[in-house]
C-alpha positions as CSV (number, residue, x, y, z in Angstrom):
1,M,-0.1,0.0,0.0
2,K,1.0,3.5,-1.0
3,K,2.6,5.4,2.3
4,R,1.0,9.1,2.5
5,R,2.9,12.3,2.9
6,I,3.6,13.2,7.1
7,N,1.8,16.6,7.2
8,L,-0.7,18.8,9.2
9,K,-3.7,17.1,6.7
10,T,-2.7,14.2,8.9
11,L,-4.7,14.9,12.0
12,V,-7.6,16.4,10.3
13,P,-9.5,12.8,9.9
14,I,-8.5,12.2,14.2
15,V,-10.1,14.8,14.2
16,K,-13.2,14.2,12.7
17,R,-13.3,10.7,14.5
18,L,-13.3,12.7,17.4
19,I,-15.6,15.1,17.3
20,S,-18.4,12.9,15.2
21,S,-17.4,10.5,18.1
22,Y,-18.2,13.3,20.7
23,K,-20.4,15.7,19.8
24,L,-22.0,17.5,22.5
25,P,-18.5,16.9,24.7
26,C,-16.4,18.8,22.4
27,F,-18.8,21.7,22.1
28,I,-19.3,21.6,26.2
29,V,-15.3,22.0,26.2
30,L,-15.2,24.5,23.2
31,I,-17.5,26.8,25.4
32,C,-15.2,26.2,28.3
33,L,-12.5,26.8,26.4
34,I,-13.4,30.6,25.3
35,I,-14.3,30.8,28.4
36,S,-11.5,30.2,30.4
37,A,-9.2,32.0,27.2
38,I,-11.9,35.3,27.9
39,S,-10.8,35.1,31.8
40,N,-6.9,35.2,30.8
41,I,-7.4,37.9,29.1
42,A,-9.1,40.1,31.0
43,A,-6.3,40.7,33.8
44,S,-4.5,43.0,31.2
45,V,-8.3,44.8,30.5
46,F,-9.8,45.7,34.1
47,L,-5.6,46.6,35.0
48,Q,-6.3,49.4,32.2
49,Q,-9.8,50.5,33.6
50,I,-8.3,50.5,37.0
51,I,-5.4,52.7,36.2
52,S,-7.7,54.8,34.1
53,V,-10.2,55.1,37.0
54,I,-7.2,56.4,39.0
55,E,-5.7,58.1,37.1
56,T,-8.7,60.6,35.5
57,A,-9.5,61.4,39.1
58,L,-6.2,62.9,39.4
59,K,-6.7,65.2,36.9
60,E,-9.7,65.8,38.0
61,Q,-9.3,66.1,41.8
62,E,-5.2,67.5,41.4
63,G,-4.4,65.3,44.0
64,S,-7.3,65.6,46.8
65,I,-7.5,62.9,49.6
66,V,-10.7,62.8,48.7
67,L,-10.5,60.5,46.3
68,F,-10.1,57.4,46.9
69,K,-13.4,57.6,48.5
70,E,-14.7,58.8,45.3
71,I,-13.2,56.1,43.2
72,Q,-14.2,53.3,45.2
73,P,-17.7,52.1,44.4
74,K,-16.0,52.2,40.6
75,L,-13.0,50.1,41.9
76,F,-15.3,48.0,43.7
77,Q,-17.3,47.4,40.8
78,I,-13.9,46.6,39.0
79,L,-12.9,44.2,41.0
80,I,-16.0,42.8,41.9
81,V,-16.4,41.9,37.8
82,M,-12.8,40.7,38.2
83,V,-13.1,38.4,40.5
84,S,-15.7,37.2,39.4
85,L,-14.9,36.3,35.9
86,Y,-11.9,34.6,36.7
87,A,-14.2,32.8,39.1
88,V,-15.7,31.5,36.0
89,G,-12.7,30.8,33.9
90,I,-11.2,28.9,36.5
91,V,-14.5,26.6,36.5
92,S,-14.7,26.5,33.1
93,S,-11.4,24.9,33.1
94,I,-12.2,22.1,35.6
95,V,-14.2,21.5,34.0
96,Y,-13.7,21.2,30.7
97,N,-9.6,19.6,32.0
98,Q,-12.6,16.5,33.4
99,I,-14.4,16.6,30.5
100,M,-11.3,16.6,27.8
101,A,-10.3,13.5,29.4
102,V,-13.2,11.2,29.6
103,I,-13.5,12.1,25.7
104,G,-9.8,11.6,25.9
105,Q,-9.8,8.3,27.2
106,G,-13.2,7.5,25.7
107,F,-11.7,8.1,22.1
108,L,-8.3,5.8,22.7
109,N,-10.3,3.0,23.6
110,K,-12.2,3.2,20.7
111,I,-9.8,3.9,18.5
112,R,-7.1,0.5,20.0
113,Q,-10.1,-1.5,19.3
114,E,-10.8,-0.4,15.6
115,M,-7.0,-0.8,15.6
116,F,-7.7,-4.2,17.0
117,N,-10.5,-5.0,14.7
118,K,-8.9,-3.8,11.9
119,M,-6.0,-5.8,13.1
120,E,-8.0,-8.6,13.0
121,S,-9.4,-8.1,9.3
122,L,-6.2,-8.5,8.1
123,P,-4.6,-11.4,5.5
124,I,-2.3,-13.6,7.4
125,K,0.4,-12.0,4.7
126,Y,0.2,-8.8,6.2
127,F,2.2,-10.3,9.7
128,D,4.7,-12.2,7.0
129,R,5.5,-8.8,6.2
130,H,5.5,-6.9,8.8
131,L,7.9,-7.4,12.6
132,H,5.2,-8.0,15.3
133,G,7.3,-6.1,17.2
134,D,6.6,-3.5,15.4
135,I,2.5,-4.0,14.5
136,M,2.9,-3.6,18.7
137,S,4.3,-0.2,19.0
138,H,1.1,1.0,17.0
139,Y,-0.8,-0.1,20.3
140,T,2.1,1.4,22.7
141,N,4.2,4.7,21.2
142,D,1.7,5.9,18.9
143,V,-1.3,5.7,20.9
144,D,0.3,7.3,23.4
145,S,1.9,9.9,20.9
146,L,-2.0,10.3,19.8
147,R,-3.3,10.4,23.8
148,Q,-0.8,13.6,24.3
149,F,-1.9,15.0,21.0
150,V,-5.8,14.2,21.8
151,C,-5.7,15.6,25.2
152,Q,-2.6,18.1,26.1
153,S,-2.0,19.5,22.2
154,L,-5.0,20.0,21.0
155,P,-6.9,21.3,23.8
156,Q,-3.5,23.9,24.9
157,C,-3.4,24.9,20.9
158,I,-7.1,25.9,20.9
159,S,-6.8,28.0,24.0
160,T,-3.5,29.4,23.4
161,G,-5.6,30.6,19.4
162,L,-8.9,32.2,21.0
163,S,-6.3,33.8,23.2
164,I,-4.2,35.1,20.7
165,V,-6.9,36.3,18.1
166,F,-9.1,38.0,21.8
167,A,-5.8,39.6,23.3
168,I,-5.4,40.9,19.3
169,A,-8.8,42.6,18.7
170,I,-7.9,44.0,22.6
171,M,-4.3,45.9,21.6
172,L,-5.8,46.7,17.5
173,T,-8.6,49.2,20.6
174,Y,-4.8,49.7,22.7
175,S,-2.7,51.4,20.0
176,V,-1.9,50.1,16.5
177,W,1.2,51.5,16.7
178,L,2.1,49.2,19.2
179,F,0.6,46.0,18.2
180,I,3.0,46.7,14.8
181,I,5.6,46.2,17.4
182,V,4.1,43.3,18.9
183,I,3.3,41.6,15.3
184,L,7.1,42.6,13.9
185,G,8.0,40.1,17.0
186,A,5.0,37.5,16.8
187,A,7.0,37.3,12.6
188,V,10.2,37.1,13.9
189,M,8.4,34.1,16.1
190,L,7.0,32.5,13.2
191,L,10.3,32.2,11.4
192,V,12.2,30.2,14.7
193,T,9.9,28.7,15.1
194,R,9.5,26.9,11.3
195,R,13.1,26.4,10.7
196,I,13.8,25.6,14.8
197,G,10.4,23.6,14.4
198,G,10.6,22.3,11.4
199,N,14.1,20.4,12.4
200,S,12.9,19.1,15.4
201,A,9.1,17.6,14.0
202,K,11.4,16.0,11.3
203,Y,13.4,14.2,13.7
204,F,10.6,13.6,16.0
205,M,8.7,11.5,13.1
206,K,12.1,10.0,12.3
207,M,12.1,9.0,16.6
208,Q,8.3,8.0,16.1
209,I,10.0,5.3,13.2
210,S,13.3,4.1,14.3
211,T,11.2,3.5,17.8
212,G,8.9,1.1,16.0
213,K,11.5,-0.2,13.9
214,C,14.3,-0.9,17.7
215,E,10.6,-2.5,19.8
216,G,10.5,-5.0,16.2
217,Y,13.7,-5.9,16.7
218,I,13.4,-7.0,20.5
219,E,10.4,-8.4,20.1
220,E,11.8,-10.7,18.2
221,M,15.0,-11.4,19.3
222,M,12.9,-12.2,23.1
223,H,10.3,-14.8,20.8
224,G,13.9,-16.6,19.3
225,A,16.1,-16.1,22.6
226,K,16.7,-20.1,23.1
227,V,17.5,-19.9,19.3
228,V,20.2,-16.9,20.5
229,K,21.7,-18.9,23.3
230,V,21.3,-22.2,21.0
231,F,24.0,-20.2,18.5
232,S,26.2,-18.4,20.8
233,H,25.1,-15.4,18.7
234,E,24.3,-12.8,21.8
235,E,27.7,-10.4,20.2
236,A,26.2,-10.8,16.9
237,C,22.8,-9.3,18.0
238,K,24.2,-7.0,20.5
239,E,25.2,-5.7,17.7
240,E,22.8,-5.2,15.3
241,F,20.5,-4.2,18.8
242,D,23.3,-1.2,19.0
243,K,23.2,-0.1,15.1
244,I,19.8,-0.1,16.0
245,N,19.3,1.8,19.7
246,N,21.8,4.3,18.0
247,Q,20.0,5.3,15.6
248,L,16.9,5.7,17.6
249,F,19.3,7.9,19.3
250,D,20.4,9.9,16.9
251,D,16.7,11.1,15.9
252,T,16.3,11.5,20.1
253,K,18.6,13.4,20.4
254,T,18.4,15.4,17.2
255,A,14.3,16.2,17.9
256,N,15.3,16.8,21.6
257,H,18.7,19.3,20.5
258,F,16.3,21.0,18.3
259,S,12.8,21.4,20.7
260,N,15.3,22.9,23.0
261,I,16.9,25.3,22.2
262,L,13.8,26.4,20.3
263,M,12.1,27.9,24.1
264,P,14.6,30.0,24.7
265,I,15.5,31.2,21.9
266,L,11.1,32.3,21.8
267,G,11.6,33.1,25.2
268,N,14.4,36.4,24.4
269,I,12.7,37.1,21.7
270,G,9.7,37.9,23.6
271,N,11.4,39.8,26.2
272,I,13.2,42.2,23.5
273,Q,9.6,43.3,22.2
274,Y,8.6,43.8,25.9
275,S,11.1,46.4,26.1
276,L,10.9,47.8,23.3
277,I,7.0,48.8,23.5
278,S,8.2,50.1,27.0
279,I,10.7,52.3,25.0
280,I,8.0,53.2,23.0
281,G,4.8,53.8,24.7
282,V,6.7,56.4,27.3
283,V,7.9,58.4,24.2
284,F,4.5,58.2,22.3
285,Y,3.1,59.3,26.3
286,I,6.1,62.0,27.0
287,T,6.1,63.8,23.3
288,S,2.5,63.5,23.1
289,V,2.0,61.5,19.6
290,P,-1.2,60.6,18.5
291,N,-2.5,57.2,19.6
292,V,-3.4,55.0,16.5
293,S,-6.2,52.8,17.4
294,I,-9.1,50.8,15.7
295,T,-11.4,52.9,17.4
296,G,-10.1,56.0,16.4
297,I,-6.7,58.5,17.2
298,G,-6.3,59.8,21.1
299,V,-3.6,60.0,23.5
300,M,-1.5,57.5,24.7
301,S,-2.1,57.0,28.4
302,M,0.1,55.8,30.9
303,S,-3.1,52.9,31.7
304,I,-2.8,51.9,27.8
305,I,0.9,51.3,28.6
306,I,0.7,49.9,31.7
307,A,-2.2,47.3,30.0
308,F,-0.6,46.3,26.7
309,L,3.6,45.9,28.4
310,P,1.0,42.9,30.1
311,M,-1.3,41.7,27.6
312,S,1.8,41.6,24.6
313,K,3.6,39.7,27.3
314,Q,0.6,37.1,27.2
315,F,0.7,37.4,23.5
316,S,4.3,36.3,23.0
317,Q,4.4,33.7,25.7
318,S,0.9,32.7,23.7
319,V,3.1,32.0,20.6
320,S,5.6,30.0,22.5
321,N,3.5,28.0,23.7
322,I,1.9,27.2,20.4
323,S,5.5,26.5,18.9
324,Q,6.6,24.3,21.4
325,Q,3.8,21.5,21.1
326,V,5.4,21.3,17.3
327,S,7.1,18.1,19.3
328,M,4.2,16.5,20.0
329,I,2.3,17.6,16.8
330,A,5.4,15.9,15.0
331,M,4.8,12.6,16.9
332,A,1.5,12.8,16.6
333,M,1.6,13.1,12.8
334,A,4.0,10.7,12.4
335,G,2.2,7.5,15.4
336,T,-1.0,8.9,13.5
337,Q,-0.3,7.9,10.1
338,R,1.3,4.7,11.1
339,I,-2.2,4.3,13.1
340,L,-4.1,5.5,9.6
341,D,-1.4,3.2,7.5
342,L,-3.2,0.4,10.2
343,L,-6.3,1.3,9.5
344,A,-6.2,1.8,6.3
345,E,-4.0,-1.9,4.8
346,E,-7.1,-3.7,3.0
347,A,-8.4,-6.3,4.9
348,E,-8.8,-9.3,4.0
349,A,-11.4,-10.2,1.0
350,D,-14.7,-12.3,1.2
351,E,-16.7,-12.9,-1.5
352,G,-18.1,-15.9,-0.6
353,Y,-21.6,-16.6,-0.2
354,I,-21.8,-20.7,0.5
355,T,-22.3,-20.9,4.4
356,L,-21.3,-24.4,6.5
357,V,-24.3,-25.8,8.6
358,N,-25.2,-28.5,10.9
359,T,-28.0,-31.0,9.7
360,E,-30.1,-33.6,10.0
361,L,-32.7,-36.6,8.9
362,A,-36.2,-36.1,8.5
363,D,-38.5,-37.9,6.6
364,G,-35.4,-39.1,5.1
365,K,-34.6,-36.0,3.9
366,L,-31.9,-34.0,4.4
367,V,-32.8,-30.5,6.9
368,E,-30.8,-28.1,8.6
369,T,-30.9,-27.6,12.4
370,K,-29.4,-25.3,14.9
371,S,-28.4,-27.4,17.5
372,R,-24.6,-29.5,16.6
373,S,-24.8,-32.3,14.7
374,N,-21.9,-35.2,13.5
375,S,-23.6,-34.2,9.4
376,W,-22.1,-31.1,7.7
377,A,-23.9,-29.6,4.6
378,W,-23.6,-26.7,2.6
379,K,-26.4,-24.4,2.1
380,V,-26.0,-23.0,-1.1
381,P,-28.3,-20.1,-2.4
382,Q,-29.9,-20.2,-6.1
383,E,-31.1,-17.3,-8.0
384,D,-35.5,-18.1,-7.1
385,G,-33.9,-17.2,-3.8
386,S,-34.3,-21.3,-2.2
387,E,-31.3,-23.3,-0.6
388,T,-29.8,-26.3,-1.3
389,L,-27.4,-28.1,1.0
390,I,-24.9,-30.4,-0.4
391,P,-23.6,-32.1,2.4
392,L,-19.9,-32.3,3.7
393,T,-17.7,-34.9,2.3
394,G,-14.6,-33.5,2.0
395,D,-14.2,-34.0,-1.4
396,I,-11.5,-32.1,-1.8
397,K,-9.1,-31.1,-5.6
398,L,-7.1,-28.8,-7.2
399,E,-6.4,-28.3,-10.4
400,D,-3.8,-26.6,-12.0
401,V,-2.7,-24.6,-9.6
402,D,-0.4,-21.8,-9.9
403,F,0.3,-19.5,-6.3
404,G,3.4,-17.2,-5.5
405,Y,3.2,-15.1,-2.6
406,Y,5.1,-12.8,-5.1
407,P,3.8,-12.6,-8.2
408,E,6.3,-12.3,-10.4
409,K,7.3,-15.2,-8.0
410,I,5.4,-18.9,-8.5
411,V,7.0,-21.1,-6.3
412,L,3.6,-23.7,-7.0
413,H,3.8,-25.0,-10.1
414,D,0.8,-26.7,-12.5
415,V,-0.2,-28.5,-8.7
416,N,-3.0,-31.2,-8.9
417,I,-4.0,-32.4,-6.3
418,F,-7.4,-34.8,-6.2
419,A,-8.3,-36.4,-2.6
420,N,-11.1,-38.0,-2.0
421,P,-14.0,-38.3,0.9
422,G,-12.0,-40.0,3.5
423,Q,-8.8,-40.8,2.5
424,K,-5.7,-39.8,3.6
425,I,-3.2,-37.9,1.6
426,A,0.8,-37.0,2.5
427,F,3.0,-34.3,1.5
428,V,6.4,-35.5,1.3
429,G,9.4,-33.1,0.7
430,A,12.2,-30.8,1.1
431,T,12.1,-27.7,3.0
432,G,10.7,-25.1,0.7
433,A,8.7,-27.6,-2.1
434,G,5.7,-26.0,-1.2
435,K,4.1,-28.6,0.9
436,T,2.6,-26.0,4.0
437,T,1.9,-23.6,1.2
438,I,-0.2,-25.9,-0.4
439,T,-2.5,-26.8,3.0
440,N,-2.2,-22.5,3.3
441,L,-3.7,-22.3,-0.4
442,I,-6.7,-25.3,0.9
443,N,-7.4,-22.7,4.1
444,R,-7.3,-19.3,1.5
445,F,-5.0,-17.5,3.3
446,Y,-3.3,-17.1,0.5
447,E,-5.0,-16.7,-3.3
448,I,-3.7,-18.8,-5.7
449,Q,-3.3,-16.9,-9.4
450,E,-4.4,-20.1,-11.5
451,G,-6.2,-22.7,-11.7
452,R,-9.3,-23.7,-8.9
453,I,-10.0,-25.1,-5.8
454,L,-12.7,-27.3,-5.2
455,Y,-14.0,-29.1,-2.2
456,D,-17.3,-31.4,-2.5
457,G,-17.1,-29.8,-6.6
458,I,-17.8,-25.8,-5.1
459,D,-15.2,-23.7,-6.1
460,I,-13.6,-22.5,-2.7
461,I,-13.8,-18.9,-3.5
462,N,-17.4,-19.2,-3.3
463,I,-17.8,-20.4,0.0
464,K,-17.2,-17.6,3.4
465,K,-14.5,-18.1,5.2
466,D,-15.3,-18.3,8.7
467,D,-17.7,-21.4,7.2
468,L,-14.3,-22.6,5.2
469,R,-12.0,-22.7,7.8
470,R,-14.0,-24.2,10.4
471,S,-14.6,-27.3,8.4
472,L,-11.1,-27.7,8.7
473,G,-8.8,-28.6,11.6
474,I,-5.2,-28.1,11.4
475,V,-2.8,-29.2,13.7
476,L,0.2,-26.5,13.0
477,Q,4.4,-27.2,13.6
478,D,4.6,-24.4,15.0
479,T,2.1,-24.2,18.5
480,N,1.0,-21.0,20.0
481,L,-1.2,-21.9,23.2
482,F,-2.5,-18.8,24.6
483,T,-2.8,-17.1,28.5
484,G,-5.1,-19.2,30.0
485,T,-5.7,-22.7,31.1
486,V,-5.3,-25.8,29.7
487,M,-9.5,-25.9,29.3
488,E,-9.6,-23.0,28.3
489,N,-6.8,-24.2,25.5
490,I,-8.0,-27.1,24.5
491,R,-12.1,-25.6,24.1
492,Y,-10.0,-22.6,21.5
493,G,-11.1,-25.4,18.8
494,R,-14.7,-25.0,19.9
495,L,-15.7,-22.1,22.5
496,D,-19.4,-24.2,22.8
497,A,-17.7,-26.7,24.0
498,T,-18.5,-28.8,27.2
499,D,-15.9,-30.0,30.2
500,E,-16.7,-34.3,29.0
501,E,-16.1,-32.9,25.2
502,V,-12.5,-31.4,26.2
503,Y,-11.3,-34.6,28.2
504,E,-12.4,-36.5,25.6
505,A,-10.5,-35.0,22.9
506,A,-7.7,-34.9,25.3
507,K,-8.0,-38.6,25.1
508,I,-7.9,-38.7,21.7
509,A,-4.2,-36.9,21.6
510,N,-3.2,-39.0,24.7
511,A,-2.7,-35.4,26.6
512,Y,-5.2,-36.9,28.8
513,D,-2.9,-38.4,31.6
514,F,0.2,-35.6,31.3
515,I,-2.2,-32.8,32.1
516,T,-4.1,-34.5,35.8
517,R,-0.7,-34.9,36.4
518,L,-0.5,-30.9,36.3
519,P,0.0,-29.1,39.6
520,E,-4.5,-28.3,39.3
521,G,-4.9,-30.5,36.3
522,F,-7.0,-29.1,33.6
523,H,-7.0,-25.8,35.2
524,T,-3.2,-25.1,34.8
525,M,-2.3,-21.5,34.3
526,L,-0.3,-21.6,31.3
527,T,1.2,-18.6,30.4
528,G,3.9,-17.3,28.1
529,D,3.1,-19.2,25.0
530,G,3.1,-22.6,27.5
531,A,6.5,-22.0,28.6
532,N,6.1,-24.4,31.7
533,L,5.5,-27.3,29.2
534,S,7.5,-29.6,27.2
535,Q,7.4,-28.7,23.4
536,G,5.9,-32.2,23.0
537,Q,3.7,-31.5,25.5
538,R,2.7,-28.3,24.1
539,Q,2.3,-29.9,21.0
540,L,0.1,-32.6,22.1
541,L,-2.2,-29.7,23.7
542,S,-2.6,-28.3,20.0
543,I,-3.6,-31.5,19.0
544,A,-6.0,-31.9,21.3
545,R,-6.9,-28.5,19.9
546,A,-7.9,-29.8,17.0
547,A,-9.7,-32.6,17.7
548,C,-12.3,-30.6,19.9
549,A,-13.2,-28.3,16.8
550,D,-14.2,-32.0,15.8
551,A,-13.8,-30.8,12.1
552,P,-15.2,-33.0,8.6
553,V,-11.1,-32.3,7.0
554,M,-7.9,-32.4,8.8
555,I,-4.9,-31.2,7.9
556,L,-1.7,-32.1,10.0
557,D,1.2,-29.9,9.8
558,E,4.2,-31.5,10.9
559,A,2.1,-32.2,13.7
560,T,4.5,-35.2,15.6
561,S,7.1,-33.7,15.2
562,S,8.0,-32.0,18.4
563,I,7.1,-35.6,20.1
564,D,9.3,-37.8,20.8
565,T,9.2,-41.7,18.8
566,R,7.5,-42.9,21.8
567,T,4.8,-40.2,22.3
568,E,4.6,-40.0,18.9
569,S,3.3,-43.8,18.4
570,L,0.4,-42.6,21.1
571,V,-0.3,-39.7,19.4
572,Q,-0.5,-41.8,16.5
573,K,-3.1,-44.2,17.8
574,G,-5.3,-41.3,18.6
575,T,-4.9,-39.0,15.5
576,D,-6.1,-42.3,13.2
577,Q,-8.8,-42.4,15.7
578,L,-9.4,-38.5,14.9
579,M,-8.8,-38.8,11.2
580,E,-11.4,-42.0,10.6
581,G,-13.7,-41.1,8.5
582,R,-12.3,-37.6,8.3
583,T,-10.7,-36.3,4.9
584,V,-6.7,-35.8,6.0
585,F,-4.0,-33.6,4.4
586,V,-0.9,-35.0,6.3
587,I,2.7,-32.9,6.2
588,A,6.2,-35.1,7.5
589,H,9.9,-35.7,7.5
590,R,9.6,-38.3,8.8
591,L,8.2,-41.3,5.5
592,S,7.3,-43.4,8.8
593,T,3.8,-41.4,10.0
594,V,3.4,-41.7,6.0
595,R,3.4,-44.8,6.0
596,N,-0.6,-46.4,5.7
597,S,-1.9,-42.9,3.9
598,D,-3.9,-43.6,0.6
599,C,-1.8,-41.3,-1.4
600,I,1.6,-40.0,-1.3
601,M,2.9,-36.7,-3.4
602,V,6.5,-35.5,-3.5
603,L,7.2,-32.3,-3.8
604,D,10.2,-30.6,-5.4
605,H,10.3,-26.7,-5.6
606,G,7.0,-26.1,-6.3
607,R,6.0,-28.8,-8.8
608,I,4.6,-32.9,-7.7
609,I,7.2,-35.5,-8.9
610,E,5.7,-38.5,-7.8
611,R,2.7,-39.8,-6.8
612,G,0.4,-43.2,-5.1
613,S,1.2,-45.8,-1.5
614,H,3.5,-46.2,0.0
615,N,4.1,-49.8,-1.7
616,D,3.6,-48.5,-5.0
617,L,6.7,-45.4,-5.1
618,L,8.5,-47.6,-3.6
619,A,8.1,-49.8,-6.5
620,Q,9.1,-47.0,-8.8
621,K,12.8,-46.9,-7.3
622,G,12.3,-42.9,-7.5
623,T,12.7,-40.2,-4.8
624,Y,10.2,-41.9,-1.9
625,Y,12.3,-45.1,-2.7
626,Q,15.8,-42.8,-2.3
627,L,14.2,-41.2,0.6
628,Y,12.5,-43.8,2.8
629,T,16.0,-46.4,2.1
630,G,17.6,-43.7,3.4
631,A,19.7,-43.1,0.0
632,F,18.7,-39.6,-0.2
633,E,18.0,-37.5,2.6
634,L,15.8,-34.4,2.9
635,E,16.8,-30.6,4.0
């Protein structure tokens, strides 16, 4: 998928999602921000009014001792309004902060849910092409950068922006001459922010990407810790990590370098601006230069100068505050882009319309039933609105199938396979010959380039993927156990399985005995992908999970590769019972496990070079014969 350019427009979809999800709370927050901004800028206005009252009284009374008594009511009135406005501002700040806490966390909760839902809808190839740690970084660093933007940067920028707008309006009513100085100072600030802040933003974006790569490498090394130890690869791993970590360090250091020098420069520009306004304002006052404002031409009074100074200071601080958010916004832009890229990934397509249903015989006729039965059928909608039930027998055919993980590199060539109902089909061949790829195609984890795959005479493209996979039980070479009890892991094959069905599945896989010897039996908690079990025990649980699924078709991908010979003989008895009456595809390096197969297919570089029963292939004295007699070994 083409990556989009990262800029401020990246944040627009997120802001739209935020507003559409919380329309009323966002409106209340905006009102509170406006009130808060007004109360913040009001100090200078009230200060000007107080000084103006005193200044006017001094001129009229010429220093009379009754001055304070005469202006006291007016001053008291101003102070009452001032305190009231501040009180409203404080309440507004408290309200919007509390609402933003709810909005922010609620919005991130929705984003994480949307990301996870999207991730669950993605095809297998997405996870094959992305580091798992980098994917995890979407949920940690990227979401955290979005949290800072939603909860801090966005309301801060809105509040500060409103303060700037109000400050400009009031300063223009006071003095255009002094406001010109403020604008010149702000222009310099913006130029500095664009130059230094732009570099800071660029490296903060790089830092976000480098963080994802670093976490991806760490996750990869944690997953392969035993392999690293076995091959004494620690030093090489350290060197590679240092390389990735140093890149993260360089990006972070450079980003913070620009970020840390920005504020002191902006602060000093604000101080220079403050000094110039003080000097020029006093000069105008002494020389009686006419004061120009948007309300007309008047006299430059001391009240205007004194009120203008803190307002100009607040204006420059507001510009600095927005500039200070550049790094946070940059990180949010990078994180948001990565999140949007994930959400924009093309979901796994499913144009199927045929579903799998349980059936039973009623008056000698096959009918659909809602209760679970040992009879399955494909429900095929017809053009006239009726539905036809086609019994699921497990008849699977691959006709002239070509496939490549990348279109330009085909790995399976003209593959033809015919598995009749109840047959056991075995695939034999060197690593990379295409054995597992064939089973992945039957599951529709990937789509074929040429040919077609038929399931009970139905093109699997027309079968809904969930229903197709529900009809296929699979045991992988690499076991995956989840955090939970032994029973929960076995029940993962079929969530509505009863405890008795779980026990029966464990017995079929010959896992029942070792499970009952665990500290808490079937209620023993497993963590870390079953790290407290042996590899063989983990594989037995994986087989038990497939037995619990009780699917009409079974795929065993090196299912006994991690089990010792004694355990293998026990599992073989269980799997024989499991495979009875089912179509089974078996991938195995141990030829002893495929001797009783109805058909053995020998693959080499994506082509079927031999096929037949065990005795037939031995009689041919080809590749299989050489493998079986030890004249040739699988790689």
